[in-house]
PyMOL commands that place a pseudoatom at each C-alpha (Angstrom):
pseudoatom trace, name=CA, resn=UNK, resi=1, chain=A, elem=C, hetatm=0, pos=[179.562, 131.675, -14.836]
pseudoatom trace, name=CA, resn=UNK, resi=2, chain=A, elem=C, hetatm=0, pos=[178.800, 131.178, -11.177]
pseudoatom trace, name=CA, resn=UNK, resi=3, chain=A, elem=C, hetatm=0, pos=[181.301, 131.699, -8.391]
pseudoatom trace, name=CA, resn=UNK, resi=4, chain=A, elem=C, hetatm=0, pos=[182.139, 128.542, -6.438]
pseudoatom trace, name=CA, resn=UNK, resi=5, chain=A, elem=C, hetatm=0, pos=[183.392, 128.798, -2.859]
pseudoatom trace, name=CA, resn=UNK, resi=6, chain=A, elem=C, hetatm=0, pos=[185.395, 126.081, -1.127]
pseudoatom trace, name=CA, resn=UNK, resi=7, chain=A, elem=C, hetatm=0, pos=[188.031, 125.544, 1.505]
pseudoatom trace, name=CA, resn=UNK, resi=8, chain=A, elem=C, hetatm=0, pos=[191.593, 125.753, 0.244]
pseudoatom trace, name=CA, resn=UNK, resi=9, chain=A, elem=C, hetatm=0, pos=[192.754, 122.457, -1.172]
pseudoatom trace, name=CA, resn=UNK, resi=10, chain=A, elem=C, hetatm=0, pos=[196.426, 121.577, -1.647]
pseudoatom trace, name=CA, resn=UNK, resi=11, chain=A, elem=C, hetatm=0, pos=[195.876, 121.697, -5.424]
pseudoatom trace, name=CA, resn=UNK, resi=12, chain=A, elem=C, hetatm=0, pos=[194.759, 125.345, -5.107]
pseudoatom trace, name=CA, resn=UNK, resi=13, chain=A, elem=C, hetatm=0, pos=[197.646, 126.688, -3.005]
pseudoatom trace, name=CA, resn=UNK, resi=14, chain=A, elem=C, hetatm=0, pos=[199.875, 127.975, -5.834]
pseudoatom trace, name=CA, resn=UNK, resi=15, chain=A, elem=C, hetatm=0, pos=[197.008, 129.630, -7.723]
pseudoatom trace, name=CA, resn=UNK, resi=16, chain=A, elem=C, hetatm=0, pos=[195.706, 131.174, -4.496]
pseudoatom trace, name=CA, resn=UNK, resi=17, chain=A, elem=C, hetatm=0, pos=[199.141, 132.622, -3.759]
pseudoatom trace, name=CA, resn=UNK, resi=18, chain=A, elem=C, hetatm=0, pos=[199.181, 134.083, -7.280]
pseudoatom trace, name=CA, resn=UNK, resi=19, chain=A, elem=C, hetatm=0, pos=[195.933, 135.922, -6.442]
pseudoatom trace, name=CA, resn=UNK, resi=20, chain=A, elem=C, hetatm=0, pos=[197.484, 137.173, -3.196]
pseudoatom trace, name=CA, resn=UNK, resi=21, chain=A, elem=C, hetatm=0, pos=[200.642, 138.363, -4.960]
pseudoatom trace, name=CA, resn=UNK, resi=22, chain=A, elem=C, hetatm=0, pos=[198.817, 140.092, -7.828]
pseudoatom trace, name=CA, resn=UNK, resi=23, chain=A, elem=C, hetatm=0, pos=[196.381, 141.810, -5.487]
pseudoatom trace, name=CA, resn=UNK, resi=24, chain=A, elem=C, hetatm=0, pos=[199.039, 142.775, -2.953]
pseudoatom trace, name=CA, resn=UNK, resi=25, chain=A, elem=C, hetatm=0, pos=[201.364, 144.181, -5.620]
pseudoatom trace, name=CA, resn=UNK, resi=26, chain=A, elem=C, hetatm=0, pos=[198.546, 146.206, -7.200]
pseudoatom trace, name=CA, resn=UNK, resi=27, chain=A, elem=C, hetatm=0, pos=[196.535, 147.377, -4.193]
pseudoatom trace, name=CA, resn=UNK, resi=28, chain=A, elem=C, hetatm=0, pos=[198.629, 147.199, -1.003]
pseudoatom trace, name=CA, resn=UNK, resi=29, chain=A, elem=C, hetatm=0, pos=[202.348, 147.362, -1.834]
pseudoatom trace, name=CA, resn=UNK, resi=30, chain=A, elem=C, hetatm=0, pos=[202.244, 151.027, -2.931]
pseudoatom trace, name=CA, resn=UNK, resi=31, chain=A, elem=C, hetatm=0, pos=[201.374, 151.996, 0.682]
pseudoatom trace, name=CA, resn=UNK, resi=32, chain=A, elem=C, hetatm=0, pos=[204.198, 149.941, 2.214]
pseudoatom trace, name=CA, resn=UNK, resi=33, chain=A, elem=C, hetatm=0, pos=[207.880, 150.728, 2.541]
pseudoatom trace, name=CA, resn=UNK, resi=34, chain=A, elem=C, hetatm=0, pos=[210.405, 148.462, 0.849]
pseudoatom trace, name=CA, resn=UNK, resi=35, chain=A, elem=C, hetatm=0, pos=[210.909, 146.840, 4.260]
pseudoatom trace, name=CA, resn=UNK, resi=36, chain=A, elem=C, hetatm=0, pos=[207.164, 146.149, 4.490]
pseudoatom trace, name=CA, resn=UNK, resi=37, chain=A, elem=C, hetatm=0, pos=[206.977, 144.669, 0.999]
pseudoatom trace, name=CA, resn=UNK, resi=38, chain=A, elem=C, hetatm=0, pos=[209.933, 142.388, 1.782]
pseudoatom trace, name=CA, resn=UNK, resi=39, chain=A, elem=C, hetatm=0, pos=[208.435, 141.313, 5.113]
pseudoatom trace, name=CA, resn=UNK, resi=40, chain=A, elem=C, hetatm=0, pos=[205.097, 140.498, 3.471]
pseudoatom trace, name=CA, resn=UNK, resi=41, chain=A, elem=C, hetatm=0, pos=[206.867, 138.392, 0.824]
pseudoatom trace, name=CA, resn=UNK, resi=42, chain=A, elem=C, hetatm=0, pos=[208.857, 136.514, 3.495]
pseudoatom trace, name=CA, resn=UNK, resi=43, chain=A, elem=C, hetatm=0, pos=[205.848, 135.805, 5.732]
pseudoatom trace, name=CA, resn=UNK, resi=44, chain=A, elem=C, hetatm=0, pos=[202.974, 135.284, 3.296]
pseudoatom trace, name=CA, resn=UNK, resi=45, chain=A, elem=C, hetatm=0, pos=[203.935, 132.115, 1.462]
pseudoatom trace, name=CA, resn=UNK, resi=46, chain=A, elem=C, hetatm=0, pos=[202.328, 128.859, 0.400]
pseudoatom trace, name=CA, resn=UNK, resi=47, chain=A, elem=C, hetatm=0, pos=[203.573, 127.398, 3.679]
pseudoatom trace, name=CA, resn=UNK, resi=48, chain=A, elem=C, hetatm=0, pos=[201.799, 130.185, 5.578]
pseudoatom trace, name=CA, resn=UNK, resi=49, chain=A, elem=C, hetatm=0, pos=[198.489, 129.273, 3.891]
pseudoatom trace, name=CA, resn=UNK, resi=50, chain=A, elem=C, hetatm=0, pos=[199.069, 125.615, 4.679]
pseudoatom trace, name=CA, resn=UNK, resi=51, chain=A, elem=C, hetatm=0, pos=[199.727, 126.482, 8.353]
pseudoatom trace, name=CA, resn=UNK, resi=52, chain=A, elem=C, hetatm=0, pos=[196.433, 128.286, 9.003]
pseudoatom trace, name=CA, resn=UNK, resi=53, chain=A, elem=C, hetatm=0, pos=[194.376, 125.210, 9.962]
pseudoatom trace, name=CA, resn=UNK, resi=54, chain=A, elem=C, hetatm=0, pos=[196.962, 124.637, 12.730]
pseudoatom trace, name=CA, resn=UNK, resi=55, chain=A, elem=C, hetatm=0, pos=[196.472, 128.233, 13.902]
pseudoatom trace, name=CA, resn=UNK, resi=56, chain=A, elem=C, hetatm=0, pos=[192.694, 128.073, 14.489]
pseudoatom trace, name=CA, resn=UNK, resi=57, chain=A, elem=C, hetatm=0, pos=[192.180, 129.209, 10.919]
pseudoatom trace, name=CA, resn=UNK, resi=58, chain=A, elem=C, hetatm=0, pos=[191.140, 128.386, 7.405]
pseudoatom trace, name=CA, resn=UNK, resi=59, chain=A, elem=C, hetatm=0, pos=[191.269, 129.750, 3.875]
pseudoatom trace, name=CA, resn=UNK, resi=60, chain=A, elem=C, hetatm=0, pos=[188.177, 130.055, 1.719]
pseudoatom trace, name=CA, resn=UNK, resi=61, chain=A, elem=C, hetatm=0, pos=[188.704, 130.423, -2.033]
pseudoatom trace, name=CA, resn=UNK, resi=62, chain=A, elem=C, hetatm=0, pos=[186.427, 131.737, -4.758]
pseudoatom trace, name=CA, resn=UNK, resi=63, chain=A, elem=C, hetatm=0, pos=[186.641, 130.158, -8.193]
pseudoatom trace, name=CA, resn=UNK, resi=64, chain=A, elem=C, hetatm=0, pos=[185.266, 131.328, -11.497]
pseudoatom trace, name=CA, resn=UNK, resi=65, chain=A, elem=C, hetatm=0, pos=[185.447, 128.932, -14.413]
pseudoatom trace, name=CA, resn=UNK, resi=66, chain=A, elem=C, hetatm=0, pos=[187.649, 126.625, -12.337]
pseudoatom trace, name=CA, resn=UNK, resi=67, chain=A, elem=C, hetatm=0, pos=[190.239, 129.332, -11.602]
pseudoatom trace, name=CA, resn=UNK, resi=68, chain=A, elem=C, hetatm=0, pos=[190.867, 130.951, -8.238]
pseudoatom trace, name=CA, resn=UNK, resi=69, chain=A, elem=C, hetatm=0, pos=[189.845, 134.613, -8.328]
pseudoatom trace, name=CA, resn=UNK, resi=70, chain=A, elem=C, hetatm=0, pos=[189.652, 135.453, -4.621]
pseudoatom trace, name=CA, resn=UNK, resi=71, chain=A, elem=C, hetatm=0, pos=[190.490, 134.272, -1.134]
pseudoatom trace, name=CA, resn=UNK, resi=72, chain=A, elem=C, hetatm=0, pos=[189.729, 135.051, 2.495]
pseudoatom trace, name=CA, resn=UNK, resi=73, chain=A, elem=C, hetatm=0, pos=[191.943, 133.573, 5.216]
pseudoatom trace, name=CA, resn=UNK, resi=74, chain=A, elem=C, hetatm=0, pos=[191.484, 133.556, 8.988]
pseudoatom trace, name=CA, resn=UNK, resi=75, chain=A, elem=C, hetatm=0, pos=[193.783, 132.744, 11.896]
pseudoatom trace, name=CA, resn=UNK, resi=76, chain=A, elem=C, hetatm=0, pos=[193.314, 132.739, 15.672]
pseudoatom trace, name=CA, resn=UNK, resi=77, chain=A, elem=C, hetatm=0, pos=[189.632, 131.903, 15.294]
pseudoatom trace, name=CA, resn=UNK, resi=78, chain=A, elem=C, hetatm=0, pos=[188.339, 135.336, 14.294]
pseudoatom trace, name=CA, resn=UNK, resi=79, chain=A, elem=C, hetatm=0, pos=[191.188, 137.363, 12.731]
pseudoatom trace, name=CA, resn=UNK, resi=80, chain=A, elem=C, hetatm=0, pos=[191.207, 138.001, 8.973]
pseudoatom trace, name=CA, resn=UNK, resi=81, chain=A, elem=C, hetatm=0, pos=[194.824, 137.581, 7.963]
pseudoatom trace, name=CA, resn=UNK, resi=82, chain=A, elem=C, hetatm=0, pos=[194.457, 137.797, 4.154]
pseudoatom trace, name=CA, resn=UNK, resi=83, chain=A, elem=C, hetatm=0, pos=[191.535, 138.892, 1.968]
pseudoatom trace, name=CA, resn=UNK, resi=84, chain=A, elem=C, hetatm=0, pos=[192.106, 139.439, -1.739]
pseudoatom trace, name=CA, resn=UNK, resi=85, chain=A, elem=C, hetatm=0, pos=[190.183, 139.397, -5.017]
pseudoatom trace, name=CA, resn=UNK, resi=86, chain=A, elem=C, hetatm=0, pos=[191.888, 139.734, -8.391]
pseudoatom trace, name=CA, resn=UNK, resi=87, chain=A, elem=C, hetatm=0, pos=[191.927, 143.484, -9.093]
pseudoatom trace, name=CA, resn=UNK, resi=88, chain=A, elem=C, hetatm=0, pos=[190.221, 143.200, -12.483]
pseudoatom trace, name=CA, resn=UNK, resi=89, chain=A, elem=C, hetatm=0, pos=[187.238, 141.575, -10.718]
pseudoatom trace, name=CA, resn=UNK, resi=90, chain=A, elem=C, hetatm=0, pos=[186.769, 144.156, -7.953]
pseudoatom trace, name=CA, resn=UNK, resi=91, chain=A, elem=C, hetatm=0, pos=[183.231, 145.459, -7.544]
pseudoatom trace, name=CA, resn=UNK, resi=92, chain=A, elem=C, hetatm=0, pos=[181.493, 142.287, -8.738]
pseudoatom trace, name=CA, resn=UNK, resi=93, chain=A, elem=C, hetatm=0, pos=[180.454, 140.930, -5.324]
pseudoatom trace, name=CA, resn=UNK, resi=94, chain=A, elem=C, hetatm=0, pos=[183.117, 138.228, -5.091]
pseudoatom trace, name=CA, resn=UNK, resi=95, chain=A, elem=C, hetatm=0, pos=[184.618, 139.679, -1.921]
pseudoatom trace, name=CA, resn=UNK, resi=96, chain=A, elem=C, hetatm=0, pos=[181.179, 140.035, -0.322]
pseudoatom trace, name=CA, resn=UNK, resi=97, chain=A, elem=C, hetatm=0, pos=[180.360, 136.381, -1.069]
pseudoatom trace, name=CA, resn=UNK, resi=98, chain=A, elem=C, hetatm=0, pos=[183.708, 135.243, 0.301]
pseudoatom trace, name=CA, resn=UNK, resi=99, chain=A, elem=C, hetatm=0, pos=[183.375, 137.378, 3.425]
pseudoatom trace, name=CA, resn=UNK, resi=100, chain=A, elem=C, hetatm=0, pos=[179.788, 136.336, 4.176]
pseudoatom trace, name=CA, resn=UNK, resi=101, chain=A, elem=C, hetatm=0, pos=[180.647, 132.636, 3.830]
pseudoatom trace, name=CA, resn=UNK, resi=102, chain=A, elem=C, hetatm=0, pos=[183.807, 133.010, 5.934]
pseudoatom trace, name=CA, resn=UNK, resi=103, chain=A, elem=C, hetatm=0, pos=[181.962, 134.933, 8.669]
pseudoatom trace, name=CA, resn=UNK, resi=104, chain=A, elem=C, hetatm=0, pos=[179.299, 132.228, 8.776]
pseudoatom trace, name=CA, resn=UNK, resi=105, chain=A, elem=C, hetatm=0, pos=[182.017, 129.580, 9.111]
pseudoatom trace, name=CA, resn=UNK, resi=106, chain=A, elem=C, hetatm=0, pos=[183.483, 131.482, 12.095]
pseudoatom trace, name=CA, resn=UNK, resi=107, chain=A, elem=C, hetatm=0, pos=[179.993, 131.730, 13.676]
pseudoatom trace, name=CA, resn=UNK, resi=108, chain=A, elem=C, hetatm=0, pos=[179.545, 127.948, 13.348]
pseudoatom trace, name=CA, resn=UNK, resi=109, chain=A, elem=C, hetatm=0, pos=[183.044, 126.813, 14.273]
pseudoatom trace, name=CA, resn=UNK, resi=110, chain=A, elem=C, hetatm=0, pos=[184.116, 129.409, 16.853]
pseudoatom trace, name=CA, resn=UNK, resi=111, chain=A, elem=C, hetatm=0, pos=[180.945, 129.916, 18.930]
pseudoatom trace, name=CA, resn=UNK, resi=112, chain=A, elem=C, hetatm=0, pos=[182.806, 131.983, 21.537]
pseudoatom trace, name=CA, resn=UNK, resi=113, chain=A, elem=C, hetatm=0, pos=[183.774, 134.600, 18.915]
pseudoatom trace, name=CA, resn=UNK, resi=114, chain=A, elem=C, hetatm=0, pos=[181.679, 137.749, 19.258]
pseudoatom trace, name=CA, resn=UNK, resi=115, chain=A, elem=C, hetatm=0, pos=[183.586, 139.843, 16.720]
pseudoatom trace, name=CA, resn=UNK, resi=116, chain=A, elem=C, hetatm=0, pos=[185.812, 139.644, 13.679]
pseudoatom trace, name=CA, resn=UNK, resi=117, chain=A, elem=C, hetatm=0, pos=[189.122, 141.524, 13.648]
pseudoatom trace, name=CA, resn=UNK, resi=118, chain=A, elem=C, hetatm=0, pos=[191.402, 142.706, 10.865]
pseudoatom trace, name=CA, resn=UNK, resi=119, chain=A, elem=C, hetatm=0, pos=[194.502, 144.822, 10.425]
pseudoatom trace, name=CA, resn=UNK, resi=120, chain=A, elem=C, hetatm=0, pos=[193.382, 146.498, 7.203]
pseudoatom trace, name=CA, resn=UNK, resi=121, chain=A, elem=C, hetatm=0, pos=[195.737, 148.028, 4.720]
pseudoatom trace, name=CA, resn=UNK, resi=122, chain=A, elem=C, hetatm=0, pos=[194.917, 151.732, 4.388]
pseudoatom trace, name=CA, resn=UNK, resi=123, chain=A, elem=C, hetatm=0, pos=[193.569, 151.163, 0.865]
pseudoatom trace, name=CA, resn=UNK, resi=124, chain=A, elem=C, hetatm=0, pos=[191.157, 148.446, 2.046]
pseudoatom trace, name=CA, resn=UNK, resi=125, chain=A, elem=C, hetatm=0, pos=[189.529, 150.442, 4.880]
pseudoatom trace, name=CA, resn=UNK, resi=126, chain=A, elem=C, hetatm=0, pos=[186.531, 151.450, 2.681]
pseudoatom trace, name=CA, resn=UNK, resi=127, chain=A, elem=C, hetatm=0, pos=[186.043, 147.815, 1.662]
pseudoatom trace, name=CA, resn=UNK, resi=128, chain=A, elem=C, hetatm=0, pos=[185.944, 146.681, 5.276]
pseudoatom trace, name=CA, resn=UNK, resi=129, chain=A, elem=C, hetatm=0, pos=[183.647, 149.572, 6.217]
pseudoatom trace, name=CA, resn=UNK, resi=130, chain=A, elem=C, hetatm=0, pos=[181.248, 148.414, 3.486]
pseudoatom trace, name=CA, resn=UNK, resi=131, chain=A, elem=C, hetatm=0, pos=[181.344, 144.960, 5.140]
pseudoatom trace, name=CA, resn=UNK, resi=132, chain=A, elem=C, hetatm=0, pos=[180.315, 146.491, 8.478]
pseudoatom trace, name=CA, resn=UNK, resi=133, chain=A, elem=C, hetatm=0, pos=[183.720, 146.936, 10.121]
pseudoatom trace, name=CA, resn=UNK, resi=134, chain=A, elem=C, hetatm=0, pos=[184.610, 149.956, 12.225]
pseudoatom trace, name=CA, resn=UNK, resi=135, chain=A, elem=C, hetatm=0, pos=[188.035, 151.476, 12.848]
pseudoatom trace, name=CA, resn=UNK, resi=136, chain=A, elem=C, hetatm=0, pos=[189.124, 150.734, 16.433]
pseudoatom trace, name=CA, resn=UNK, resi=137, chain=A, elem=C, hetatm=0, pos=[192.403, 152.631, 16.598]
pseudoatom trace, name=CA, resn=UNK, resi=138, chain=A, elem=C, hetatm=0, pos=[194.889, 154.796, 14.730]
pseudoatom trace, name=CA, resn=UNK, resi=139, chain=A, elem=C, hetatm=0, pos=[196.923, 153.597, 11.783]
pseudoatom trace, name=CA, resn=UNK, resi=140, chain=A, elem=C, hetatm=0, pos=[200.029, 151.712, 12.863]
pseudoatom trace, name=CA, resn=UNK, resi=141, chain=A, elem=C, hetatm=0, pos=[203.218, 150.592, 11.147]
pseudoatom trace, name=CA, resn=UNK, resi=142, chain=A, elem=C, hetatm=0, pos=[205.025, 147.342, 11.959]
pseudoatom trace, name=CA, resn=UNK, resi=143, chain=A, elem=C, hetatm=0, pos=[208.025, 146.262, 9.962]
pseudoatom trace, name=CA, resn=UNK, resi=144, chain=A, elem=C, hetatm=0, pos=[207.144, 148.775, 7.244]
pseudoatom trace, name=CA, resn=UNK, resi=145, chain=A, elem=C, hetatm=0, pos=[203.608, 147.375, 6.895]
pseudoatom trace, name=CA, resn=UNK, resi=146, chain=A, elem=C, hetatm=0, pos=[200.870, 149.976, 7.452]
pseudoatom trace, name=CA, resn=UNK, resi=147, chain=A, elem=C, hetatm=0, pos=[197.543, 148.886, 8.890]
pseudoatom trace, name=CA, resn=UNK, resi=148, chain=A, elem=C, hetatm=0, pos=[194.376, 150.182, 10.511]
pseudoatom trace, name=CA, resn=UNK, resi=149, chain=A, elem=C, hetatm=0, pos=[192.858, 148.003, 13.285]
pseudoatom trace, name=CA, resn=UNK, resi=150, chain=A, elem=C, hetatm=0, pos=[189.175, 147.285, 12.629]
pseudoatom trace, name=CA, resn=UNK, resi=151, chain=A, elem=C, hetatm=0, pos=[186.404, 145.118, 14.120]
pseudoatom trace, name=CA, resn=UNK, resi=152, chain=A, elem=C, hetatm=0, pos=[182.924, 143.920, 13.226]
pseudoatom trace, name=CA, resn=UNK, resi=153, chain=A, elem=C, hetatm=0, pos=[180.411, 142.349, 15.553]
pseudoatom trace, name=CA, resn=UNK, resi=154, chain=A, elem=C, hetatm=0, pos=[179.462, 138.744, 14.846]
pseudoatom trace, name=CA, resn=UNK, resi=155, chain=A, elem=C, hetatm=0, pos=[176.405, 138.936, 17.096]
pseudoatom trace, name=CA, resn=UNK, resi=156, chain=A, elem=C, hetatm=0, pos=[173.217, 138.905, 15.063]
for i in range(1, 156): cmd.bond("trace and resi %d" % i, "trace and resi %d" % (i + 1))
show_as sticks, trace
zoom trace
């Protein structure tokens, strides 16, 4: 089956949040304090996804067989706010396809953007490095959520 990419549609919000929750719980939550896990759950909601178009953002979803299996969300024009693929599907190129399509959308729609930014969870740093990102500062903790600031040039 082929992966289909599309912008988040209202009908996809709940299933997309299920991907976020499953991926977060499996891959990110172990590195966070209880405070960080609670903060993530309070902030990252269906309403948060719905708000991104009003925050210079968008959410791209990947579907396989009609089911959402990955997502990449941006805010503030060039900041990756969420990027998850169902854990059982890691390593199959879904994240790369999502990222490449999302980066191209930023290039087209935010012509002043020269770089992409992300606050990567410690576990995701190798994934972002494989996508061409570089660490730009030391690991930080805010509200119990650990992250590493990273950037990637958009200039081709």
